[in-house]
SEMAR-834626 format. One record per residue: x, y negated, z negated of N, C-alpha, C, O, CB in turn; residue in one letter. Coordinates in steps of 0.1 Angstrom, whole numbers, padded with zeros to 4 digits, always signed. Glycine has a CB too. Layout:
# residues N
XYZXYZXYZXYZXYZa/...
//
This chain:
# residues 192
+1154-0798-0517+1163-0800-0506+1175-0790-0507+1181-0790-0518+1168-0814-0504m/+1177-0782-0497+1188-0773-0498+1201-0779-0493+1201-0785-0482+1184-0760-0490k/+1212-0777-0500+1225-0782-0495+1230-0772-0484+1229-0760-0485+1235-0783-0507a/+1235-0778-0473+1241-0770-0463+1256-0772-0464+1261-0782-0469+1236-0774-0449n/+1263-0762-0459+1277-0762-0460+1284-0765-0447+1295-0761-0444+1282-0749-0465n/+1277-0773-0438+1282-0777-0425+1291-0789-0427+1287-0799-0433+1270-0779-0415v/+1303-0788-0422+1312-0799-0422+1309-0808-0411+1309-0804-0399+1327-0794-0422v/+1307-0822-0414+1304-0831-0403+1315-0832-0393+1327-0831-0397+1300-0845-0408p/+1313-0835-0380+1323-0837-0370+1333-0848-0375+1329-0858-0379+1317-0841-0357p/+1346-0845-0374+1356-0855-0377+1360-0855-0392+1370-0861-0395+1352-0868-0374g/+1353-0847-0400+1356-0847-0414+1370-0841-0417+1377-0846-0426+1346-0839-0422a/+1374-0831-0409+1387-0825-0411+1398-0835-0409+1408-0835-0416+1389-0813-0402g/+1397-0843-0398+1407-0853-0395+1408-0863-0406+1418-0868-0410+1404-0859-0381q/+1396-0867-0411+1396-0877-0422+1402-0872-0434+1410-0879-0441+1381-0881-0425l/+1400-0859-0437+1406-0853-0449+1421-0853-0447+1428-0856-0456+1400-0839-0451l/+1426-0849-0435+1440-0848-0433+1446-0862-0434+1457-0863-0440+1443-0843-0419d/+1440-0872-0429+1445-0886-0431+1446-0890-0445+1456-0896-0449+1436-0896-0423s/+1435-0887-0453+1436-0891-0467+1447-0883-0475+1454-0889-0483+1422-0887-0474c/+1448-0871-0472+1459-0863-0478+1473-0868-0475+1481-0869-0483+1458-0848-0475l/+1474-0872-0462+1487-0877-0458+1490-0891-0465+1501-0893-0469+1488-0880-0443a/+1480-0899-0466+1481-0912-0473+1485-0909-0488+1493-0917-0493+1469-0920-0472l/+1478-0900-0494+1481-0897-0508+1494-0891-0511+1500-0892-0522+1470-0888-0514l/+1500-0884-0501+1513-0877-0503+1525-0886-0501+1536-0882-0503+1514-0866-0494s/+1523-0899-0496+1534-0908-0495+1540-0910-0508+1533-0912-0518+1529-0922-0489v/+1554-0910-0508+1561-0910-0521+1556-0921-0531+1550-0918-0541+1576-0912-0518k/+1558-0934-0528+1554-0944-0537+1549-0956-0529+1556-0964-0524+1566-0949-0546r/+1536-0957-0529+1530-0969-0523+1529-0979-0534+1527-0975-0546+1515-0966-0517i/+1531-0992-0531+1531-1002-0542+1516-1005-0545+1510-1013-0539+1538-1015-0537q/+1511-0998-0555+1497-1000-0559+1498-1008-0573+1505-1003-0582+1489-0987-0561i/+1492-1019-0574+1492-1026-0586+1486-1019-0598+1477-1010-0595+1486-1040-0584p/+1489-1022-0610+1482-1016-0621+1467-1019-0620+1463-1029-0615+1488-1022-0635p/+1460-1009-0625+1445-1009-0625+1439-1010-0638+1444-1004-0648+1440-0997-0617v/+1429-1018-0640+1421-1019-0652+1407-1013-0648+1401-1017-0639+1419-1034-0657v/+1403-1003-0656+1390-0997-0654+1381-0997-0666+1387-0999-0677+1392-0982-0649a/+1369-0995-0665+1360-0994-0677+1345-0993-0671+1344-0991-0659+1361-1007-0685g/+1336-0993-0679+1335-0996-0694+1327-0985-0701+1324-0987-0713+1328-1009-0695f/+1324-0975-0694+1316-0964-0700+1325-0953-0707+1337-0955-0708+1306-0957-0690d/+1319-0943-0711+1326-0931-0716+1316-0921-0722+1307-0925-0729+1336-0936-0728g/+1318-0909-0717+1309-0898-0721+1317-0886-0725+1327-0883-0720+1299-0895-0710f/+1311-0878-0734+1316-0865-0737+1306-0855-0730+1294-0855-0734+1317-0862-0753v/+1310-0849-0719+1301-0840-0712+1303-0826-0716+1314-0820-0717+1305-0841-0697d/+1291-0819-0719+1291-0805-0722+1284-0798-0711+1272-0801-0708+1284-0803-0736t/+1291-0788-0705+1286-0781-0694+1279-0768-0699+1286-0761-0707+1297-0778-0683i/+1267-0766-0696+1259-0754-0701+1253-0745-0690+1251-0750-0679+1248-0760-0710l/+1251-0733-0694+1243-0724-0686+1230-0720-0694+1231-0719-0706+1251-0711-0682h/+1219-0720-0687+1207-0716-0693+1205-0701-0692+1207-0695-0681+1194-0723-0687a/+1202-0694-0703+1202-0679-0703+1188-0674-0699+1178-0679-0703+1205-0674-0718v/+1189-0665-0689+1177-0658-0685+1174-0646-0693+1163-0644-0698+1178-0654-0670s/+1185-0638-0695+1183-0626-0704+1196-0623-0711+1207-0624-0705+1180-0614-0695e/+1195-0621-0724+1207-0618-0732+1208-0603-0733+1199-0596-0737+1206-0625-0747r/+1220-0598-0729+1223-0583-0730+1231-0579-0742+1229-0568-0747+1230-0579-0717r/+1239-0588-0747+1247-0585-0759+1252-0598-0764+1249-0609-0759+1259-0575-0756s/+1261-0598-0774+1266-0610-0780+1275-0618-0770+1276-0630-0771+1274-0607-0793a/+1280-0611-0760+1289-0617-0751+1284-0617-0736+1290-0623-0728+1303-0611-0751t/+1274-0609-0733+1269-0607-0720+1255-0613-0718+1246-0610-0727+1270-0593-0715e/+1253-0620-0707+1239-0625-0704+1238-0627-0689+1248-0628-0682+1237-0638-0712y/+1226-0629-0684+1224-0633-0671+1218-0647-0672+1210-0650-0681+1215-0624-0663s/+1222-0656-0663+1217-0670-0664+1206-0673-0654+1204-0666-0644+1229-0679-0662r/+1199-0683-0658+1189-0689-0648+1197-0695-0637+1204-0705-0640+1179-0699-0655l/+1195-0691-0625+1204-0695-0614+1200-0708-0608+1208-0716-0603+1205-0685-0604l/+1187-0711-0608+1182-0723-0600+1174-0732-0609+1168-0728-0619+1174-0718-0588t/+1173-0745-0605+1164-0754-0612+1150-0750-0611+1142-0751-0620+1166-0768-0605l/+1146-0743-0600+1133-0738-0598+1129-0728-0609+1119-0728-0615+1131-0733-0584h/+1139-0718-0611+1137-0708-0621+1136-0714-0635+1128-0709-0643+1148-0698-0621a/+1144-0724-0638+1143-0731-0650+1130-0738-0652+1124-0737-0663+1155-0742-0651f/+1125-0745-0642+1112-0752-0642+1100-0742-0644+1091-0745-0651+1109-0760-0630s/+1101-0730-0638+1091-0720-0640+1090-0715-0655+1080-0713-0660+1093-0708-0631e/+1102-0714-0661+1102-0710-0675+1096-0721-0684+1089-0718-0693+1117-0708-0679k/+1098-0733-0680+1092-0744-0688+1077-0744-0685+1069-0746-0695+1098-0758-0684i/+1072-0743-0673+1058-0743-0669+1051-0732-0676+1039-0733-0679+1056-0742-0654l/+1058-0720-0678+1051-0709-0685+1048-0712-0699+1039-0705-0705+1061-0697-0684a/+1054-0722-0705+1051-0726-0719+1040-0737-0720+1037-0741-0731+1064-0731-0725a/+1035-0742-0708+1025-0752-0709+1012-0747-0715+1010-0735-0716+1023-0758-0695s/+1003-0756-0718+0990-0752-0723+0991-0748-0738+0983-0740-0743+0985-0740-0716g/+0999-0755-0745+0999-0754-0760+1009-0743-0765+1009-0740-0777+0986-0752-0764g/+1016-0736-0756+1025-0726-0760+1039-0732-0762+1042-0743-0757+1026-0714-0750r/+1048-0725-0769+1062-0729-0771+1071-0720-0763+1067-0709-0760+1065-0729-0786n/+1083-0725-0761+1093-0716-0755+1107-0720-0760+1109-0731-0765+1093-0717-0740t/+1116-0711-0759+1130-0713-0763+1138-0709-0751+1137-0698-0746+1134-0706-0776n/+1147-0718-0747+1157-0714-0736+1171-0715-0742+1175-0726-0746+1155-0724-0723i/+1177-0704-0744+1191-0704-0749+1201-0710-0740+1200-0708-0728+1195-0690-0753e/+1210-0718-0745+1221-0724-0737+1234-0718-0741+1236-0715-0753+1221-0739-0739m/+1243-0716-0732+1257-0712-0735+1266-0723-0730+1266-0727-0719+1260-0698-0727v/+1274-0727-0740+1284-0738-0737+1296-0732-0729+1302-0723-0733+1289-0745-0750q/+1298-0738-0717+1309-0733-0708+1321-0742-0710+1333-0737-0709+1304-0733-0694r/+1319-0755-0712+1331-0765-0711+1327-0778-0718+1315-0782-0716+1335-0767-0697l/+1336-0784-0724+1334-0798-0729+1345-0806-0723+1357-0802-0724+1334-0799-0745t/+1342-0818-0717+1352-0825-0709+1349-0840-0710+1338-0844-0714+1353-0821-0695k/+1358-0848-0705+1356-0863-0704+1345-0865-0693+1344-0858-0684+1368-0871-0700i/+1337-0876-0695+1327-0879-0686+1325-0894-0685+1330-0902-0693+1314-0872-0690g/+1317-0898-0675+1315-0912-0672+1322-0915-0660+1333-0910-0658+1319-0921-0684g/+1317-0924-0652+1324-0928-0639+1337-0935-0642+1347-0932-0635+1315-0938-0632n/+1338-0943-0652+1351-0950-0655+1362-0941-0659+1372-0941-0653+1348-0961-0666g/+1360-0933-0669+1370-0923-0673+1375-0914-0662+1386-0911-0660+1366-0915-0685p/+1365-0909-0654+1368-0900-0643+1377-0907-0632+1386-0901-0627+1356-0894-0637i/+1373-0919-0629+1381-0927-0619+1395-0930-0625+1405-0928-0618+1374-0941-0616l/+1396-0934-0638+1409-0937-0644+1418-0925-0644+1430-0926-0641+1407-0943-0658a/+1412-0913-0647+1419-0901-0647+1425-0897-0634+1436-0893-0632+1410-0890-0653n/+1417-0899-0623+1421-0896-0610+1433-0906-0606+1442-0901-0599+1409-0898-0600a/+1432-0918-0609+1442-0928-0605+1455-0924-0613+1466-0925-0607+1438-0942-0609l/+1454-0921-0625+1466-0917-0633+1472-0905-0628+1485-0903-0629+1462-0916-0648a/+1464-0896-0623+1470-0883-0617+1480-0887-0605+1489-0879-0603+1458-0875-0611h/+1478-0898-0598+1486-0902-0588+1497-0912-0593+1503-0920-0585+1478-0908-0576f/+1499-0912-0606+1509-0921-0613+1507-0936-0610+1517-0943-0610+1523-0917-0607e/+1495-0940-0609+1491-0954-0609+1489-0958-0623+1481-0952-0630+1478-0956-0600i/+1496-0969-0627+1494-0974-0641+1479-0978-0643+1474-0987-0636+1503-0986-0644p/+1473-0973-0653+1459-0976-0656+1457-0980-0671+1463-0974-0680+1450-0963-0653v/+1449-0990-0673+1445-0994-0686+1429-0992-0686+1423-0996-0676+1449-1009-0690s/+1424-0986-0696+1410-0983-0697+1403-0990-0709+1408-0988-0720+1407-0968-0697y/+1393-0997-0707+1385-1003-0718+1371-0997-0717+1364-0997-0707+1384-1019-0716i/+1367-0990-0728+1354-0984-0727+1350-0977-0740+1357-0979-0751+1354-0974-0716g/+1340-0969-0740+1334-0962-0751+1340-0948-0752+1335-0939-0747+1319-0962-0750c/+1352-0948-0759+1359-0935-0761+1360-0930-0775+1366-0920-0777+1373-0937-0756l/+1353-0937-0784+1353-0933-0798+1357-0945-0807+1366-0953-0803+1362-0921-0800g/+1352-0945-0819+1355-0957-0827+1352-0952-0842+1341-0947-0845+1347-0969-0824s/+1361-0955-0851+1373-0962-0849+1385-0954-0843+1394-0960-0838+1378-0967-0863p/+1384-0941-0842+1394-0932-0836+1388-0927-0823+1376-0926-0821+1398-0921-0845e/+1397-0924-0813+1392-0918-0801+1386-0904-0804+1390-0897-0812+1404-0916-0791l/+1375-0901-0796+1369-0888-0797+1380-0878-0792+1387-0881-0782+1356-0887-0788h/+1381-0866-0798+1392-0857-0794+1392-0853-0779+1402-0849-0774+1390-0844-0802p/+1380-0853-0773+1380-0850-0758+1388-0859-0750+1392-0856-0739+1365-0849-0753v/+1391-0872-0755+1398-0882-0748+1413-0881-0751+1421-0890-0747+1393-0895-0750f/+1418-0872-0759+1432-0872-0764+1442-0870-0752+1451-0878-0751+1434-0860-0774a/+1439-0861-0743+1448-0859-0732+1447-0871-0722+1458-0875-0717+1445-0846-0724e/+1435-0876-0720+1433-0888-0712+1442-0900-0717+1448-0907-0709+1418-0892-0713f/+1442-0901-0730+1450-0913-0736+1465-0911-0736+1472-0920-0738+1446-0914-0751a/+1470-0899-0733+1484-0897-0731+1490-0903-0718+1501-0907-0718+1487-0882-0731r/+1481-0904-0708+1486-0910-0695+1480-0923-0692+1483-0929-0681+1484-0900-0684s/+1470-0928-0700+1463-0940-0697+1463-0949-0710+1461-0944-0721+1448-0937-0693i/+1465-0961-0708+1464-0971-0719+1450-0973-0723+1442-0977-0714+1471-0985-0716r/+1446-0969-0735+1431-0970-0738+1428-0981-0748+1436-0984-0757+1427-0956-0744t/+1417-0987-0746+1412-0997-0755+1397-0993-0758+1388-0997-0750+1413-1012-0749f/+1395-0986-0768+1381-0981-0771+1374-0991-0779+1379-0997-0789+1382-0967-0778s/+1361-0994-0775+1354-1004-0782+1341-0998-0789+1335-1006-0796+1349-1014-0772i/+1338-0986-0787+1326-0980-0793+1326-0965-0791+1335-0959-0785+1313-0986-0787a/+1316-0959-0797+1314-0944-0796+1310-0941-0782+1303-0949-0775+1304-0939-0806e/+1314-0929-0777+1309-0925-0763+1295-0920-0763+1289-0918-0774+1318-0914-0758p/+1289-0919-0752+1276-0913-0750+1279-0898-0749+1290-0893-0747+1269-0918-0737g/+1268-0890-0750+1269-0876-0749+1260-0870-0738+1248-0874-0738+1267-0869-0763y/+1265-0862-0730+1256-0856-0719+1257-0841-0720+1268-0835-0720+1260-0861-0705s/+1246-0834-0719+1245-0820-0717+1241-0818-0702+1230-0822-0698+1235-0813-0727d/+1250-0811-0695+1247-0808-0681+1244-0793-0679+1253-0785-0681+1259-0813-0672a/+1232-0790-0676+1228-0776-0674+1230-0773-0659+1223-0779-0651+1213-0773-0679i/+1240-0765-0656+1244-0762-0642+1236-0750-0636+1234-0740-0643+1259-0760-0641e/+1232-0752-0624+1225-0742-0616+1232-0741-0603+1241-0749-0599+1210-0745-0614f/+1229-0731-0595+1235-0729-0582+1230-0740-0572+1237-0743-0562+1232-0716-0576t/+1219-0746-0575+1213-0756-0566+1213-0770-0572+1206-0779-0566+1199-0752-0562d/+1220-0773-0582+1221-0786-0588+1223-0785-0603+1226-0775-0608+1208-0794-0585g/+1221-0797-0610+1222-0797-0624+1212-0806-0630+1208-0816-0624+1236-0800-0628k/+1209-0803-0642+1200-0812-0650+1208-0818-0661+1214-0811-0669+1188-0803-0656l/+1209-0831-0661+1218-0838-0671+1209-0845-0681+1200-0853-0678+1227-0848-0664i/+1211-0842-0694+1203-0848-0705+1213-0856-0713+1223-0851-0718+1196-0837-0714c/+1211-0869-0714+1221-0878-0721+1215-0883-0734+1203-0886-0736+1225-0889-0712s/+1224-0885-0743+1222-0892-0756+1231-0904-0757+1243-0903-0758+1224-0882-0768l/+1224-0915-0756+1232-0928-0756+1226-0936-0768+1215-0940-0767+1231-0935-0743i/+1235-0939-0777+1231-0947-0788+1235-0962-0785+1245-0964-0778+1237-0943-0802k/+1228-0971-0790+1232-0985-0788+1246-0986-0793+1249-0982-0805+1223-0995-0794l/+1255-0992-0785+1269-0993-0789+1271-1001-0802+1266-1013-0802+1277-0998-0778a/+1277-0995-0811+1281-1003-0823+1296-1005-0822+1304-0996-0823+1278-0995-0837t/+1299-1018-0820+1313-1022-0818+1320-1021-0831+1316-1027-0841+1314-1036-0811i/+1331-1014-0831+1340-1013-0843+1347-1026-0845+1353-1031-0836+1350-1001-0842c/+1346-1032-0857+1353-1045-0859+1368-1044-0856+1374-1054-0851+1351-1049-0874p/+1374-1033-0858+1388-1032-0855+1391-1033-0840+1402-1036-0836+1394-1018-0860a/+1381-1030-0832+1383-1031-0817+1376-1043-0811+1377-1045-0799+1377-1018-0811h/+1371-1052-0819+1364-1064-0814+1374-1073-0806+1370-1080-0797+1357-1072-0825a/+1386-1072-0809+1397-1080-0802+1397-1077-0787+1401-1086-0779+1410-1078-0809k/+1393-1065-0784+1394-1062-0770+1384-1070-0761+1385-1071-0749+1391-1047-0768h/+1373-1075-0768+1364-1083-0760+1370-1096-0755+1366-1101-0745+1352-1087-0769f/+1380-1101-0762+1387-1113-0756+1394-1109-0743+1396-1117-0734+1398-1118-0766s/+1399-1096-0742+1405-1092-0730+1395-1091-0719+1397-1094-0707+1412-1078-0732l/+1383-1086-0722+1372-1085-0712+1368-1099-0707+1366-1101-0695+1360-1078-0718i/+1368-1109-0716+1365-1122-0712+1375-1127-0702+1371-1135-0692+1365-1132-0724r/+1388-1123-0703+1397-1127-0693+1394-1122-0679+1397-1129-0669+1411-1122-0697l/+1388-1110-0678+1384-1105-0665+1374-1114-0659+1375-1117-0647+1378-1091-0667i/+1365-1119-0667+1354-1127-0662+1358-1142-0659+1352-1149-0651+1342-1127-0671l/+1369-1147-0666+1372-1161-0665+1384-1164-0656+1386-1175-0651+1375-1166-0679q/+1393-1154-0654+1406-1157-0647+1408-1146-0637+1401-1136-0635+1417-1158-0657r/+1419-1148-0630+1424-1138-0620+1430-1126-0627+1440-1127-0633+1435-1145-0610d/+1423-1115-0626+1427-1103-0634+1440-1098-0629+1447-1091-0637+1417-1092-0633p/+1444-1100-0617+1457-1095-0612+1469-1101-0619+1479-1095-0621+1458-1097-0597r/+1468-1114-0623+1479-1120-0629+1478-1121-0644+1488-1118-0651+1481-1134-0624r/+1467-1124-0649+1466-1127-0664+1461-1115-0672+1465-1113-0683+1457-1138-0666t/+1451-1107-0666+1445-1097-0674+1455-1086-0678+1456-1082-0690+1433-1091-0667f/+1462-1081-0668+1471-1070-0671+1483-1074-0680+1487-1067-0689+1477-1064-0658y/+1487-1087-0679+1497-1092-0688+1492-1093-0702+1499-1090-0712+1502-1106-0683a/+1479-1096-0704+1473-1097-0717+1472-1083-0723+1474-1081-0735+1459-1103-0716s/+1469-1073-0715+1469-1059-0720+1482-1055-0725+1483-1049-0736+1464-1050-0709l/+1493-1058-0718+1506-1055-0722+1510-1062-0735+1515-1055-0744+1517-1059-0712k/+1506-1074-0737+1509-1082-0749+1501-1076-0761+1506-1075-0772+1506-1097-0748r/+1488-1072-0759+1480-1067-0770+1484-1054-0775+1483-1051-0786+1465-1066-0765s/+1490-1046-0766+1495-1032-0770+1509-1033-0775+1514-1024-0783+1494-1022-0758r/+1516-1043-0772+1531-1045-0775+1534-1041-0788+1546-1042-0792+1535-1058-0773g/
//
């Protein structure tokens, strides 16, 4: 399926409304608790042809990538070189928490950010967000093309660090009580 770049009718007005809402000085937004995943995303390009140590042309489409794989079928092998473009935070929870914090909304995040220490990719994230890491993150390699991306993930069964097991009592509060009154207060006490 080919992506088209046609803007649906009314989208411009909707965008203007959203931007106006976001630009209001201080809306009273209560503190947010987010979780529970966490990934280290590595963005890659698949190399079509290597010209030098620093220059290459990339496989531009998923179709071109699949043709290279199909050419190796029938008992043959192939190697597709990858070039790392970027390593960044990943997972729906961390990306949401990061976006909220960007708008100066107080955020506490419980998730898989590294254990016993935070993974270095989450260092900047933790400067603006209260973090409660309970396990190692997952890892995703995203091979980007002009028509989409292929995401390959490595997720190990979470091994909860004993030092962070106390955070599960906080999670239980989410499930047992009103999170607006008790959960955020518990987060403040636990970090105190």
